[in-house]
N, C-alpha and C positions, 0 to 999 in steps of 0.2 A: 453546427461539427462538434465534435469533441476536442476540446482543448485542454489539457492538462499540462502541466508544467513539470517533469521530473527532475529533481535531483542533483544539487552540486552544493557544496561548503568546501569554498575555496582555501587554500593558505595563500594568504597577501603579503608580498613582498615588501619587508620593511616594520612588519607586525608581530606581535608575539599571537596568532591564533590558532585555533585548531586547525588536524586536517579535516578533508573532505570526507563528509556524512551524505548519506542518501536523504533528500528532501525533494519535496514536489514544488519546487518553485523559482524556478528557470536557472534564478544564481545569486545565492546566499553568502552573506561575510558577515562577521560579528564585528562589533566597534574593536577600533585599535586596541593593544593592550590587554586583551581578555580572551575568553576560549568560550564556546558553545557546542553543545553536540546536540544531534537532531535523534533523539532514542527513537521514535516511530513517527511517519507521517503516512497518512492514508487520504486518498481523494475520491472522491465520487463525483462523476459526470454524467448529466443529464443531456439527452440530446433527441431534437424530435423532428430533426429534418431542414429545421429552418434556426433553430435557438440553441445554444449550449449555456448550460448551467456548470459551473465547477465550485464545490465545496472544501475547502483543504483543512487538514488541522493537525497541528506538531504538537509533539511531546518532545520536548528538550530539555538539556543541563547543562550547566556550567556558570561563572559568574561574569556573563556579557550583561551590561545594563541595556544594548539595544543591540540592533542586529538590522539589515535590510537586503532585498532582493527584487528583480525587476521581471517582469513576467510579459512576452508579448502576447498580443491579442490581434486576431484579424479584423474587428472594428471595434466601433465605440463599448464599452465595457459598463456596468453598473456594478458597484460593489456596495455590500453590506455585509456583518453577521450573519451566520448561519446556524444552523439548528444541532447544538452537540447531540442531540437524542440518536442523529440519523447513523451514528457511527456504531454504534452499539448495537443498534437494530440490525442493521445490513450484518455485523459480526456474526449474530445469532442467526441471520439467517443464512449465511454460505459456511457455516461450521462445519466440520466434517461429521458425517454420521458416525457413531459410538457403536459397532458391533461385536459382540463375543463369539470367537473362535476356537472350540475344542479341538485337542489333541488327547492321542491315547498312550503313547509311550512316553515315559520320562526323560525331561532333558535336562540340562545343567541347570541346577538349583533346584528341582525335583528329587524328594526323596528317592532313591538312595543316594543321588550325587550331589546334596546340597550339602554345601559348605558349612551350615551350621550359623550364619551370620548374617544382616543385611548389606547390600551393596550401599555402598558410600556416596517614579516614573519621571521618567523625563517628557515634557510638553513637547507636541510638536514643531519645530521651528519654524519662525515665520517666513513664507516664503520669498524666495528673493528672484527679481526678472533673470531669466535666463537669454541663451542668444536668439536670436530671432526664429532660428531652425527649430526651435522647439516651443510647443505650444498646450499649454494647462488647460486642461479639460474640466478638469475639479481638485478640490484637495479637503480633503476630510478627515476627522478623527474619529474611527473607531474600536471601541474598547482601549485594547493595547497597540492598535494599527493607525499608524498616519498613514493615510493614502494619497497618492498623486496620481491621477488620469493624464497622459500626456500622448502627444504625437512631435512626430520629429522629423527630418526630411534630412539628417545628417548624423550620423553615430557619434563622432566627437563632440557635437554641441548637448546631444544627450547624456553624454558622460559627465561634460563639465555641468551640467542644468543640478543634474545628480547628485555631483559633487558639491555644489554652492550651496544645495537645501538640504544639507543632511544624511543625502543617501550615501554612505560609504561602502562603495562597490570595487570590484577588483578592475585594475589597471588597464586590461589589457579586452574589458567588455565590449569594447567599440567596433572588435573584429568581429565577435561573437553576434552584435546586435545588426552587421551588415545588410545580411540577405533579407532581415526582416523589415529594414527601413527601405528597401529595394521592392519590396513586394507593398509600402505604404501602408503599414500595421501600425498599430497602437500598443500603445504600454501602459500597465498597471506597475506604479512603483509602492512599493511597500516596506514602510520602515517599523520595527519591531521594536516597539519603546513603554515598559510599564507606565501606568499611571501615576503608580506609588512613589514619590520620589525616593530615589537609592536602591529600589528594588531592582534584582538581577532577573534574566529572563530565566523561567524553570515551570517543570511540570507540564501540565495539557494547556494550553490555549485555546481561546476563542478561536469557533473555526470560520473561516473568512468565504463570502458566497459571491463567485463572480457569474454577471451574464451576460451575453454577446450576442450578435447575430452571426450566423455562421452556414454558409452551404455544401461544406463538406465537412467530415468527421476528422479533423487535423488535433494531433497530439504534439506539440513544439516540443524538441527535443537537443537542437541544436547546441544551447547554451550550457548543453550538461557535457558536452567534449572538453570542457576546459578544466575538467575535477581532475583533480593530483588521486585520489583512491577509487577504487572500484564502486560503482553506483547501483541501487533497487529500484525500481517502479512498482508500485503497487497502486490498483487502478481497479473501482468500481464503474462499471459504464450502464446507464441505463438509455434503453434505445426499445426501439418497436420490433428488432430483432437481433439475435445473437450475433454479437461482435468480433472481429479478429483485428491484428495489424496486418498489412500486407506484408510487409518484411520484417527482418529481424534490424534495422538499421544500424546494424554494427556491433550487437549484443547477443546474448545467447537467446534461444529460441522461447518466444513468450509462452507462458504457462497458464494455460485456464483453470482454476481451482473450482469453480462453481459457474454452472449455466444454468438458468433455470427464470420462468416468469413470476413476478410479486406484485404485490398490490399494495395500497395504502393500510388494508385490512390487515395485511402481514407487518408494515412497518409505517406506522401514522404518521414519523416525520418525513417519509416522502412526499406528504402533503405539498410543502414547501418548492418541492421539486416539477410539482405536477398543476400547478394553478388552471383551474378552467378547464380542467379535462376530466373526462367520467370517472367517478372512482371505481366504476366495476372494469374499468378498463386496465387489465393487468400488462406491466411492461416485463422488458425482457432483462436481467440482469447478467451480465458478464464479469466475474471477477479475474483477471488478470496479472501473473506476477511477470517480471523480466529483471534479470539480471547483466549488468554491462559490467564485466572484468577488468577491458580495459578502456575507458570513457572515451580516449581519444580518437577512436574508428567509428562514432557515433558520426554518421555521414547524412542525417539526413531527419525531419521532421516524423513522427508517426502518423499515417494515415490508415485509418481504420473503416473497414466495410463489413457488410453482412456476411453471414457464414453461408453455403449451400444449403444449410437445414438449419431449422429451430432446435437442433438436437439437446438435449438437458444433461445436467450431469453435477454429481455433487461427489466428493471424495469420501472413501469409507476408511477409518482407522479399526483396526481390530485389534482385540484385547485378547491375547492367546490363554486359555486355561485350561490343567489338565482336568481331562473330564474324571468326574466323579461318580460313584456308586454307593448309598446310605452311607456318605460319609468316607468312604476308602476310595483310593484312586483305583479307577475302572481296570486299569492293567493289572493292579495287583489282586483284583476280587477275580477279573478274569483268569491269569494264572494259578490264583491259589485254589478256584472250583477244576480248575483241568488236572492240577496236582491231586485234587482229593479223587475224583474220578480214576486216575491213573493208579492210585495206590488201591483203591477198591477194585479195580480191574484184576491187579495183582493179587491182590489176597483173595478175589475171586478163585481165579486160577489156582492159586495153592492149596485152596479150600476142597476144589473139585477134583484133582490128582491124588490129594489125601482119599478122600471118597471113593475114587476109583481102585487103589491100594487095596481098602479094609476090606471092599467088594472082591 
């Protein structure tokens, strides 16, 4: 099943931090007395009916030396660095088709209507024993990521463990985690900290890849309701069929910007998500965008399902151009030709009248 986590960068009480930005990270907060924005976040999810994989990449800016987030997962997760080439390949595959559309009559900006001008690192801190309600499945350093895989039977105990171990997260996180604790989910806590001492987080970070067992296509979104600012969700879904969210869960209607079958021949980096599967077996890729103007209205996690048909779709962008003929606007050539014909008719009629008078 599909789990990706979308979207929030929170204002933390008592700290000077940036307002919320969209990010596919469950809940993210930079270190105190610092700022960080997420310029771009891309998430790729692969679900084969039993196993879900998520690859996330962030492009960030600001002066934060570190930041942290937590992602709920329905079962035990493995975490490793992902292939950065995956995102560029999928961007190319799903890019809108560019086509030229010609028009006949001149528009604003064309002669004679033209205006005549152009439009203007800190290393991971040592683990500290937490409350008995929190279990540490694993703790590892992956590039700029300090990753802890955790279990918890009490959201407050989980919040205390994260705070004690250097994962600085919002004070009201415990209430947001309660539904996941009730369902006995596990957690991947990630601390972003550059390995170079004194460096600030910036630019495009290494992608992070998670994989876990899941019998439903679930996309956890509840934590995003804590955001102070509107949130955006961008998601690539790789499955056997075209996928769609069951409902909007409090946001605008999800929009599909691409739907079609792809294979490792189209994007070699897909191989990391299809280990053990025949190369000739194409997957259905659905690219989904959704906007949440009022995050507090998010009332559930996304559950995705197969659509009634595997209809394909690709956005088409038109470049409108004035139709030309031999380097001359077609309308001008046409009007000019009609004018010449009219003149010839007038002249011919006049000549004919003169001849009749002479006769």
